[in-house]
N, C-alpha and C positions, 0 to 999 in steps of 0.2 A: 808395733812399731811406733816410735814417737819422734825419731830424728834420723837424718841421713847425713853422712859426711862424704862429700865428693871432692876428689883431688883431680884437677884438670891439667891436661897438657897445654901447650901454648895455643893450639887450635882447639878452642872451647866453645861451648854454647853460652851465649849471653842471656838468652831466654829459653826456659825449659819447664816442662811439667813433670812431676813425679806422681805415678799412679800405683795403687796397691790392689791386690786381689787375693782372695782366699783360695780360688779354684783355677786361676789362670785363664778364665773365660770372661768373667765379669770384672771390669776395672773401674776404680773410683779414683778421682784426682785427690791426692793427699796434700799436694803443695804446688803452687805455681810461682816460678821465679822469673822476674823481669829485671834486666840490667845486672846480671851476675858479673862479678868481678874476676872470676877465675881463681887460680891457686887452690887453696883449701876452703871450701864453703860448707858451713853447717846449716842444714835446713830443718826447721821444725815441721813435723808432719802432723796431720790430723790423726789422733790416736786410733789405732785399729789392731785387730787380731790377725790381720792378713799375713800370709806366708810368702807372698811373691811381690816384687817391686820392679818397676821399670822406669827408665828415664827417657823422655821424648824431647830431643833437641828441636827447638822451634826457630832459633836464629843463631848463626855462628859468627865469630869475630874475624874469621879469615875466609879466603876462598878455598881452603884446603880441607874442609869438613870439620868434624867434631871428634875430639879424642879425650876420653875419660880415662885417667890413669888408674884410679881405684875408687871403690864405693864401699862404705861401711854403713850398716844399718843397726840401730839400737832400739831396744824396747824401753819401757818405763823401768825405773830402778825399783828393785824390791825394797820394801821397808826393812830397816835393820831389826834384828831380833831384839825383843825386850828382855832385859836382864833384871 
């Protein structure tokens, strides 16, 4: 995993951490976001071979909670074939 794309609803996290894990038991912080703007945010992650990811909201922008519309995770791009 090298980046995550988060699409927030109006009730969003302004501060949040993204953690990754290979086994679902031991978690490592891959990114910390402070002052997120909402909408669609692309976050660069510390590269890892983890298979699980979680987002922990630390601060919300409204009194109504935190709502993440979608989350996409991407790995490093493969090198193109040599011709």
